[in-house]
Backbone bond lengths (Angstrom), bond angles and torsions (degrees), N, CA, C in turn:
res aa  C-N    CA-C-N  psi(-1)  N-CA   C-N-CA  omega(-1)  CA-C   N-CA-C  phi
1 X - - - 1.470 - - 1.466 112.56 -
2 X 1.384 114.33 -48.34 1.455 116.79 -179.64 1.490 112.30 -60.08
3 X 1.358 119.94 -37.20 1.406 125.48 -178.19 1.532 108.18 -66.34
4 X 1.359 109.77 -46.09 1.566 112.81 179.41 1.453 112.22 -60.49
5 X 1.345 117.42 -42.78 1.464 121.54 -180.00 1.557 108.18 -59.37
6 X 1.323 117.00 -48.16 1.435 121.32 -175.63 1.517 110.78 -60.95
7 X 1.402 115.41 -41.15 1.461 121.25 179.99 1.576 107.86 -62.45
8 X 1.317 112.42 -41.91 1.478 117.54 -177.02 1.539 111.58 -61.84
9 X 1.328 114.13 -41.06 1.464 121.32 -177.95 1.541 105.90 -67.08
10 X 1.306 119.07 -44.69 1.468 123.46 178.23 1.513 112.24 -56.68
11 X 1.358 113.10 -49.53 1.496 117.54 179.63 1.549 112.88 -62.85
12 X 1.308 116.05 -34.16 1.489 120.30 175.59 1.518 108.86 -64.02
13 X 1.322 115.21 -46.29 1.453 115.92 -179.77 1.531 115.00 -60.49
14 X 1.429 112.35 -45.18 1.445 117.02 -179.26 1.533 109.76 -63.68
15 X 1.324 119.57 -37.36 1.468 124.32 -179.94 1.499 107.00 -64.25
16 X 1.313 119.70 -43.89 1.483 122.36 178.44 1.499 112.79 -60.76
17 X 1.307 114.49 -41.38 1.500 118.62 178.97 1.522 110.94 -64.31
18 X 1.330 116.64 -41.44 1.509 120.97 -178.55 1.470 108.35 -64.43
19 X 1.387 117.82 -43.83 1.458 122.87 179.05 1.513 111.07 -60.04
20 X 1.317 114.57 -47.57 1.486 120.87 -177.32 1.517 109.38 -61.09
21 X 1.329 115.09 -45.00 1.501 117.49 -178.87 1.597 109.71 -63.17
22 X 1.355 114.26 -40.93 1.411 118.68 -179.37 1.505 112.06 -61.56
23 X 1.388 117.07 -42.24 1.443 121.88 -178.97 1.561 112.06 -66.68
24 X 1.360 111.96 -39.65 1.478 117.94 -179.38 1.531 110.48 -64.99
25 X 1.369 115.52 -38.89 1.476 119.38 178.49 1.484 110.55 -65.62
26 X 1.366 117.23 -41.75 1.496 121.23 -177.84 1.520 109.40 -63.72
27 X 1.398 115.99 -41.81 1.437 120.20 179.57 1.514 110.44 -62.72
28 X 1.363 114.55 -43.25 1.503 117.79 -178.69 1.481 110.91 -64.95
29 X 1.329 120.83 -39.58 1.461 122.57 -178.76 1.544 109.78 -71.25
30 X 1.315 116.28 -34.85 1.457 119.07 177.47 1.566 109.61 -67.98
31 X 1.337 116.15 -42.91 1.419 118.69 175.55 1.526 112.90 -60.34
32 X 1.319 118.20 -40.82 1.440 121.84 176.98 1.509 111.04 -61.48
33 X 1.361 114.72 -40.80 1.495 119.14 177.74 1.484 113.50 -60.73
34 X 1.280 114.74 -40.46 1.514 121.58 -178.27 1.557 106.57 -65.24
35 X 1.343 117.06 -46.16 1.454 121.04 -178.95 1.514 109.82 -59.92
36 X 1.340 118.08 -41.46 1.411 121.96 -177.13 1.516 108.93 -66.32
37 X 1.362 117.56 -41.04 1.447 120.47 179.81 1.513 109.52 -66.88
38 X 1.320 119.70 -39.88 1.409 123.20 -178.93 1.548 111.32 -63.23
39 X 1.333 116.32 -40.90 1.414 122.88 -176.94 1.569 111.45 -68.19
40 X 1.326 117.86 -27.20 1.436 118.89 179.75 1.482 111.22 -89.89
41 X 1.303 118.50 -18.87 1.504 121.21 -179.04 1.510 108.42 -86.79
42 X 1.290 119.94 59.34 1.443 123.86 179.50 1.524 110.54 -92.05
43 X 1.377 117.61 172.65 1.422 120.99 178.98 1.539 109.67 -69.63
44 X 1.334 117.00 150.86 1.446 118.71 -176.53 1.474 112.19 -63.94
45 X 1.329 113.77 147.80 1.464 115.79 -179.67 1.523 111.82 -63.55
46 X 1.345 117.49 133.04 1.510 116.80 -173.12 1.478 113.31 -64.98
47 X 1.392 117.60 -26.83 1.423 118.86 -179.44 1.585 109.26 -69.53
48 X 1.287 113.37 -41.26 1.485 120.22 -179.48 1.542 106.08 -64.42
49 X 1.280 117.92 -44.92 1.466 123.92 -179.52 1.560 109.17 -59.08
50 X 1.272 117.88 -44.52 1.460 120.38 178.93 1.536 111.61 -64.45
51 X 1.377 117.04 -38.45 1.452 120.27 179.36 1.484 108.85 -64.37
52 X 1.326 119.28 -42.26 1.470 122.23 178.98 1.478 112.72 -60.89
53 X 1.377 116.52 -39.96 1.492 121.40 -177.26 1.520 105.95 -69.57
54 X 1.286 119.81 -39.88 1.433 125.20 -177.25 1.555 106.86 -63.04
55 X 1.346 120.26 -46.75 1.367 124.20 179.01 1.509 113.88 -61.48
56 X 1.372 118.16 -40.13 1.448 122.28 176.33 1.517 111.22 -66.54
57 X 1.323 116.48 -41.92 1.455 121.14 -175.23 1.475 114.69 -71.52
58 X 1.399 116.34 -29.18 1.502 119.32 179.60 1.483 108.92 -60.91
59 X 1.314 120.19 -25.94 1.485 120.00 -178.89 1.562 112.21 -89.04
60 X 1.284 116.44 -11.41 1.429 118.71 -170.74 1.550 115.47 -123.42
61 X 1.330 116.54 -0.71 1.492 120.08 -176.35 1.499 110.31 -65.82
62 X 1.368 113.24 120.15 1.464 121.32 176.38 1.500 106.35 -135.83
63 X 1.345 118.55 129.72 1.409 123.11 -177.53 1.549 111.42 -70.15
64 X 1.311 116.72 138.54 1.465 120.64 176.32 1.511 109.45 -84.61
65 X 1.323 116.91 -29.04 1.460 120.83 -173.83 1.548 108.34 -146.03
66 X 1.291 116.91 149.76 1.508 122.83 163.48 1.573 102.55 -117.29
67 X 1.383 112.89 120.08 1.447 120.11 -174.61 1.483 109.01 -113.09
68 X 1.287 118.25 136.53 1.485 125.04 173.07 1.444 112.00 -93.91
69 X 1.295 115.57 124.25 1.500 123.25 177.12 1.522 110.98 -106.11
70 X 1.332 118.22 164.82 1.396 124.87 177.43 1.507 118.43 73.21
71 X 1.366 115.27 25.64 1.460 123.18 178.74 1.480 115.49 -86.54
72 X 1.361 116.36 -13.36 1.431 121.95 -175.48 1.504 110.71 -130.82
73 X 1.329 114.62 150.00 1.456 120.77 -175.76 1.494 114.33 -66.70
74 X 1.353 117.28 -31.92 1.446 120.36 -176.96 1.564 105.97 -164.17
75 X 1.377 111.65 -178.50 1.460 117.92 -177.07 1.576 112.69 -68.47
76 X 1.319 114.47 -32.88 1.467 119.36 178.24 1.504 111.02 -61.76
77 X 1.351 116.34 -38.32 1.451 119.40 -178.34 1.563 108.69 -72.30
78 X 1.317 117.58 -32.63 1.423 121.44 175.66 1.557 110.75 -64.61
79 X 1.301 115.06 -43.42 1.470 120.34 177.38 1.492 111.00 -61.03
80 X 1.297 119.51 -38.41 1.384 125.93 -178.02 1.562 108.01 -66.55
81 X 1.282 119.76 -40.91 1.462 125.99 176.14 1.540 110.47 -64.09
82 X 1.319 116.22 -43.82 1.456 121.06 179.20 1.513 112.26 -64.10
83 X 1.329 116.60 -38.91 1.450 120.13 -179.82 1.518 111.05 -70.21
84 X 1.344 116.82 -43.66 1.464 122.85 -177.75 1.578 109.77 -64.70
85 X 1.274 115.09 -30.59 1.515 119.59 -176.47 1.512 108.64 -96.11
86 X 1.304 123.78 17.37 1.409 127.35 169.83 1.506 115.97 65.47
87 X 1.333 114.77 32.86 1.498 117.28 171.61 1.568 107.87 -89.90
88 X 1.262 114.89 154.78 1.441 117.74 176.97 1.545 109.76 -100.57
89 X 1.365 112.78 132.06 1.442 119.43 -176.56 1.484 110.46 -125.67
90 X 1.369 115.90 126.28 1.453 118.78 -176.99 1.567 110.21 -67.31
91 X 1.305 116.05 159.94 1.490 119.53 -176.63 1.494 110.53 -62.40
92 X 1.422 119.22 -35.50 1.427 119.13 -178.37 1.528 109.62 -73.01
93 X 1.319 115.13 -30.52 1.515 117.61 176.02 1.499 111.10 -70.32
94 X 1.320 117.00 -38.39 1.504 120.47 174.25 1.539 107.21 -59.09
95 X 1.295 119.05 -44.68 1.406 120.31 -173.37 1.561 113.83 -65.23
96 X 1.288 117.44 -35.26 1.449 120.96 -178.99 1.571 109.29 -79.43
97 X 1.319 115.87 -35.71 1.466 121.19 -179.57 1.595 108.81 -61.66
98 X 1.304 114.31 -38.38 1.507 118.02 -176.08 1.552 110.29 -90.11
99 X 1.286 119.64 6.44 1.446 119.32 178.80 1.515 107.17 -75.14
100 X 1.336 116.29 140.42 1.451 121.92 -176.98 1.530 112.79 -62.61
101 X 1.327 118.28 -21.57 1.490 120.85 179.46 1.516 112.85 -101.22
102 X 1.277 116.94 14.78 1.511 117.99 173.78 1.495 109.86 -66.44
103 X 1.373 117.80 121.79 1.497 120.35 -171.29 1.559 112.23 -83.47
104 X 1.306 117.49 136.97 1.458 123.10 169.05 1.515 109.33 -132.37
105 X 1.352 115.56 157.41 1.447 120.09 175.32 1.526 111.77 -74.49
106 X 1.303 113.65 142.10 1.458 119.71 -179.06 1.510 115.27 -73.98
107 X 1.328 114.41 -27.57 1.522 121.43 178.74 1.473 110.38 -130.66
108 X 1.305 114.31 153.98 1.447 120.09 -178.75 1.546 111.76 -63.88
109 X 1.292 119.26 141.51 1.417 123.20 171.95 1.518 109.69 -160.00
110 X 1.273 114.03 155.06 1.524 119.88 -178.30 1.536 110.48 -109.82
111 X 1.325 115.82 143.30 1.433 120.38 178.60 1.520 106.30 -136.03
112 X 1.321 114.70 145.33 1.492 123.58 176.06 1.522 107.77 -89.92
113 X 1.284 115.31 137.65 1.487 120.50 -175.85 1.543 108.58 -128.50
114 X 1.319 115.96 139.60 1.425 120.84 175.74 1.540 110.08 -125.34
115 X 1.265 117.07 146.86 1.523 121.21 178.87 1.537 105.98 -108.01
116 X 1.339 113.34 121.82 1.495 121.06 -178.68 1.471 109.79 -116.92
117 X 1.378 117.70 142.07 1.389 121.29 171.02 1.571 109.82 -85.70
118 X 1.306 116.58 160.05 1.450 119.32 175.76 1.563 109.27 -63.76
119 X 1.262 117.65 -33.97 1.490 118.88 176.98 1.463 111.22 -66.16
120 X 1.322 118.57 -42.30 1.502 120.01 176.68 1.446 113.07 -65.37
121 X 1.349 117.60 -21.58 1.486 122.48 -179.21 1.566 109.64 -86.44
122 X 1.315 115.53 -3.36 1.490 117.57 173.10 1.532 113.08 104.18
123 X 1.358 118.50 -1.26 1.472 119.46 179.61 1.534 106.54 -76.82
124 X 1.354 114.77 157.53 1.471 120.34 -173.77 1.521 109.19 -84.07
125 X 1.336 115.19 164.87 1.426 121.96 -174.31 1.528 113.75 -56.90
126 X 1.311 118.53 -41.41 1.433 122.11 -176.57 1.480 113.39 -108.83
127 X 1.392 117.51 15.04 1.440 120.45 -176.50 1.537 109.91 -84.01
128 X 1.327 116.79 135.94 1.461 124.54 176.68 1.523 108.14 -98.69
129 X 1.373 116.97 131.02 1.430 119.36 -177.27 1.500 109.06 -132.41
130 X 1.285 115.66 148.25 1.448 124.26 178.78 1.565 109.94 -84.17
131 X 1.320 118.12 166.58 1.457 120.27 175.23 1.517 110.33 -60.92
132 X 1.297 118.70 -43.68 1.508 121.44 178.77 1.521 110.17 -56.74
133 X 1.307 116.76 -45.47 1.485 119.64 -176.92 1.516 110.11 -66.51
134 X 1.314 116.45 -36.50 1.501 122.73 178.02 1.488 110.24 -62.36
135 X 1.333 116.08 -47.37 1.435 121.38 -178.50 1.551 112.97 -66.42
136 X 1.383 115.77 -38.80 1.456 119.45 174.66 1.513 111.83 -59.45
137 X 1.310 116.40 -44.72 1.436 120.55 -178.89 1.514 110.73 -64.47
138 X 1.336 117.15 -41.53 1.473 121.32 -179.06 1.539 110.00 -61.07
139 X 1.355 115.31 -41.85 1.453 119.85 179.64 1.524 111.35 -64.61
140 X 1.338 119.07 -38.42 1.404 123.13 175.06 1.569 111.30 -61.00
141 X 1.346 114.28 -34.29 1.441 117.63 -179.69 1.515 112.86 -83.66
142 X 1.350 116.16 -0.15 1.468 119.76 172.33 1.497 114.46 97.01
143 X 1.363 117.49 12.20 1.479 121.10 178.99 1.456 109.70 -99.72
144 X 1.375 118.46 167.49 1.395 125.89 176.94 1.498 112.30 -119.74
145 X 1.352 116.26 151.95 1.521 116.46 177.33 1.460 110.42 -75.24
146 X 1.338 116.06 157.02 1.415 120.94 -179.44 1.528 109.03 -87.10
147 X 1.354 113.73 166.02 1.488 119.90 171.22 1.467 110.85 -94.92
148 X 1.293 119.60 156.90 1.501 122.84 175.25 1.536 112.13 -52.28
149 X 1.318 116.67 -39.39 1.474 118.59 179.72 1.550 112.62 -62.41
150 X 1.396 113.45 -35.05 1.531 116.97 -179.89 1.501 109.38 -57.32
151 X 1.303 118.36 -42.04 1.475 122.53 -175.81 1.586 108.55 -61.82
152 X 1.291 119.73 -45.63 1.442 120.49 178.23 1.495 112.87 -70.44
153 X 1.347 121.64 -36.39 1.381 125.32 174.04 1.515 112.28 -63.94
154 X 1.323 114.76 -43.29 1.485 119.68 177.27 1.531 108.74 -59.31
155 X 1.279 115.58 -48.48 1.475 114.94 179.27 1.554 112.89 -59.64
156 X 1.289 116.52 -38.78 1.448 119.69 -178.16 1.548 111.58 -69.57
157 X 1.356 116.48 -34.82 1.433 120.49 -175.50 1.503 115.73 -92.04
158 X 1.359 116.45 -16.33 1.506 120.03 -174.82 1.533 105.68 -99.60
159 X 1.262 115.31 89.72 1.489 121.89 -174.87 1.511 116.25 -94.30
160 X 1.333 118.21 -17.50 1.452 122.15 -176.07 1.550 112.39 -108.62
161 X 1.282 115.10 35.58 1.498 121.19 -179.57 1.533 109.01 -67.28
162 X 1.309 116.41 132.46 1.547 117.66 173.55 1.538 111.58 -72.48
163 X 1.343 114.76 156.11 1.398 115.09 -178.78 1.593 107.95 -72.23
164 X 1.344 112.32 146.80 1.463 120.28 -175.62 1.579 112.20 -56.81
165 X 1.373 115.73 -32.86 1.436 119.12 -175.73 1.539 114.10 -69.45
166 X 1.338 117.18 -11.03 1.429 119.01 177.91 1.502 112.13 -76.92
167 X 1.388 116.56 -16.31 1.426 122.20 -176.72 1.499 114.11 83.34
168 X 1.306 116.92 3.45 1.453 118.46 174.03 1.483 115.22 -58.03
169 X 1.299 121.38 138.36 1.493 122.53 -175.68 1.486 112.68 -60.79
170 X 1.305 119.46 -24.42 1.463 119.08 -178.41 1.551 112.07 -103.35
171 X 1.355 117.49 11.52 1.420 122.03 175.29 1.485 114.95 -64.96
172 X 1.354 116.31 -28.16 1.456 120.28 -179.73 1.531 108.09 -161.69
173 X 1.309 118.41 138.16 1.412 120.92 178.58 1.577 109.13 -169.13
174 X 1.378 112.61 154.69 1.448 117.15 175.89 1.537 109.75 -82.71
175 X 1.270 116.23 158.97 1.489 123.60 174.46 1.511 105.63 -105.32
176 X 1.319 118.87 110.00 1.452 121.92 -170.54 1.557 110.60 -76.93
177 X 1.370 112.82 100.76 1.448 119.02 170.95 1.532 107.36 -123.50
178 X 1.348 116.66 164.46 1.412 116.15 167.47 1.526 108.29 -60.46
179 X 1.348 115.36 149.36 1.458 116.74 -175.28 1.515 110.68 -56.94
180 X 1.367 112.17 130.92 1.521 121.42 -177.17 1.486 108.88 -84.46
181 X 1.302 119.35 120.03 1.456 124.93 -177.64 1.528 112.05 -111.55
182 X 1.354 112.78 60.79 1.517 116.92 179.61 1.512 111.45 -127.34
183 X 1.337 116.67 30.08 1.446 120.50 -173.10 1.575 110.03 -108.61
184 X 1.262 117.11 143.21 1.494 126.39 -178.74 1.526 110.57 -56.42
185 X 1.359 116.72 -33.00 1.537 118.07 -174.94 1.534 108.48 -84.10
186 X 1.336 119.90 -0.96 1.448 121.71 178.11 1.472 116.10 70.95
187 X 1.351 118.53 11.47 1.437 123.89 -179.60 1.533 109.35 -101.90
188 X 1.350 118.72 113.90 1.499 120.27 177.57 1.519 111.88 -59.75
189 X 1.291 113.90 144.99 1.472 123.09 -175.91 1.540 111.30 -138.25
190 X 1.309 116.76 162.90 1.411 122.84 163.13 1.570 111.85 -127.69
191 X 1.303 116.04 162.54 1.458 116.05 -174.18 1.589 107.72 -89.42
192 X 1.291 113.86 158.72 1.468 120.45 168.33 1.540 110.59 -134.90
193 X 1.356 112.59 153.00 1.462 116.79 -179.04 1.461 105.92 -117.73
194 X 1.361 118.13 124.80 1.427 124.27 -175.09 1.508 111.01 -146.56
195 X 1.294 116.53 143.74 1.457 122.24 167.89 1.541 108.84 -106.59
196 X 1.244 116.30 120.57 1.492 122.24 -179.78 1.533 105.38 -134.89
197 X 1.311 115.01 101.95 1.441 118.81 -178.69 1.494 115.32 -80.79
198 X 1.327 115.49 -0.60 1.489 120.83 167.97 1.464 112.64 -70.01
199 X 1.349 115.60 -19.61 1.494 120.65 176.09 1.547 109.39 -131.81
200 X 1.318 112.03 73.66 1.546 118.99 -173.89 1.525 113.41 -80.80
201 X 1.307 112.87 164.79 1.413 121.75 169.85 1.585 105.98 -75.48
202 X 1.290 114.95 140.09 1.499 117.80 -175.75 1.505 111.50 -69.76
203 X 1.341 120.79 -18.79 1.434 120.54 -176.28 1.559 109.62 -92.19
204 X 1.308 116.48 -24.60 1.541 119.67 -174.19 1.512 111.07 -110.22
205 X 1.308 119.18 -31.42 1.480 120.91 -175.36 1.450 112.13 83.94
206 X 1.319 119.16 6.89 1.473 123.57 176.38 1.541 109.85 -126.25
207 X 1.337 115.92 157.39 1.438 120.60 -174.82 1.503 114.62 -117.63
208 X 1.326 116.28 79.43 1.463 118.69 175.27 1.515 110.50 -92.40
209 X 1.352 113.63 109.10 1.471 120.84 -165.14 1.610 110.25 -107.97
210 X 1.311 111.10 144.61 1.493 119.34 160.26 1.549 105.84 -112.91
211 X 1.357 113.30 117.14 1.493 117.67 -175.21 1.546 109.44 -122.75
212 X 1.348 111.92 154.81 1.486 118.43 175.72 1.549 108.74 -109.48
213 X 1.301 116.90 130.59 1.448 122.34 -177.33 1.558 110.24 -118.58
214 X 1.361 115.43 132.71 1.416 119.22 177.66 1.454 112.46 -62.40
215 X 1.309 118.28 143.55 1.480 122.98 173.00 1.568 108.27 -114.93
216 X 1.301 117.44 -5.35 1.458 123.54 171.85 1.494 110.73 -125.52
217 X 1.305 116.20 128.99 1.458 119.50 -179.64 1.516 107.91 -92.08
218 X 1.383 116.13 95.39 1.436 119.17 -175.60 1.456 112.87 -66.06
219 X 1.342 119.51 -20.88 1.494 121.40 -175.62 1.549 110.40 -82.22
220 X 1.301 116.93 -13.08 1.510 119.50 -177.57 1.498 109.59 -123.22
221 X 1.316 114.39 100.68 1.437 121.97 -177.67 1.534 114.34 -66.86
222 X 1.335 113.16 -21.64 1.489 115.91 -178.89 1.466 112.86 -90.70
223 X 1.338 119.15 -3.40 1.457 122.52 179.39 1.537 106.82 -139.40
224 X 1.383 116.41 80.93 1.395 120.59 -172.73 1.454 114.09 -74.41
225 X 1.353 117.52 -38.32 1.460 119.72 -176.88 1.573 111.01 -91.41
226 X 1.288 114.82 133.53 1.491 116.01 173.15 1.484 108.48 -69.52
227 X 1.345 114.02 138.19 1.447 124.15 -179.84 1.507 111.17 -105.36
228 X 1.350 118.32 130.49 1.499 120.23 -179.41 1.562 106.21 -103.00
229 X 1.327 114.82 146.42 1.402 120.46 -176.57 1.575 108.90 -122.12
230 X 1.305 112.91 121.27 1.473 115.03 -177.32 1.565 115.37 -70.84
231 X 1.356 112.84 -13.09 1.472 115.01 -175.94 1.543 108.56 -108.00
232 X 1.315 118.07 12.49 1.452 120.08 -177.01 1.557 110.66 -57.07
233 X 1.306 119.64 133.94 1.409 123.42 -179.81 1.525 113.62 -114.14
234 X 1.359 117.95 -1.46 1.501 121.44 179.91 1.450 117.54 -91.25
235 X 1.329 117.16 -8.22 1.483 120.83 179.81 1.503 108.69 87.13
236 X 1.370 120.71 -6.07 1.420 123.49 -176.74 1.578 111.17 -63.92
237 X 1.325 115.00 -33.99 1.445 121.14 -176.31 1.508 110.73 -108.61
238 X 1.359 119.26 21.55 1.459 123.94 175.28 1.466 112.22 50.62
239 X 1.336 116.00 38.30 1.491 120.89 176.10 1.554 114.14 66.45
240 X 1.372 114.95 13.06 1.464 115.81 178.22 1.528 115.29 61.67
241 X 1.417 113.03 39.26 1.440 117.47 -179.83 1.526 111.23 -116.85
242 X 1.303 116.91 143.92 1.464 121.36 -175.75 1.525 109.72 -135.86
243 X 1.285 116.48 142.49 1.522 125.22 174.32 1.509 107.71 -90.32
244 X 1.401 116.04 130.31 1.466 123.26 173.37 1.518 107.48 -130.56
245 X 1.373 111.84 161.65 1.430 120.25 176.35 1.537 108.21 -88.63
246 X 1.382 114.48 137.55 1.409 119.79 171.97 1.529 106.40 -93.38
247 X 1.352 115.85 120.17 1.468 121.83 -177.09 1.543 113.03 -54.59
248 X 1.319 116.09 139.32 1.404 118.41 175.64 1.532 113.36 -73.89
249 X 1.291 116.14 147.87 1.507 120.21 178.21 1.487 115.96 -73.37
250 X 1.368 115.44 -10.51 1.433 120.11 -178.37 1.455 110.71 -73.57
């Protein structure tokens, strides 16, 4: 009886060891499977994402504006037209328009322009992007950057802009150019087009503005590049929208 009892205890112990080993192995394999699944569930490749966006947009690209360039001899003549037609021009915009190196087209030509939000360009809701990053993405999507003249011409020719407070997508937006470095303060800027009737022209009672916006924060040495937020709700970043040129098929 004693031997039988001892053998029974030994068998129970061996069975417990086998079961324990089996459970440990199963847990290990399950853990490995989880790791494998996690490693394959990574964020989509940005190149693939860009290609998908390009394919979608090729079917939907519609110009918001057709702008005529080359109608004025220089930036100062453009400023004179803006002033005579009761547009509001910020002091920094006046400064760059009257700069001797402000570029204009020598001959008249028309370009199609589209306004794109950062979200439409494939950036994430809370992603902060610089001007350079925005321009690189736009070029991947097949668009071209604007010229400084285009911003002034767009302001001059876009007379029925809705007020920004209505939330209309065209109520306020940046004009995507390479950073313009013609300012006395040495801080590169880009233009923006906005209607703000809270600051109207005294002759018209509406505020159709051409504004210059810093793209470098000179006061913050640790954050040299201005970052744009597609989800901004305060109006500070103009809704994260930019105007680009749609390339001609010619």
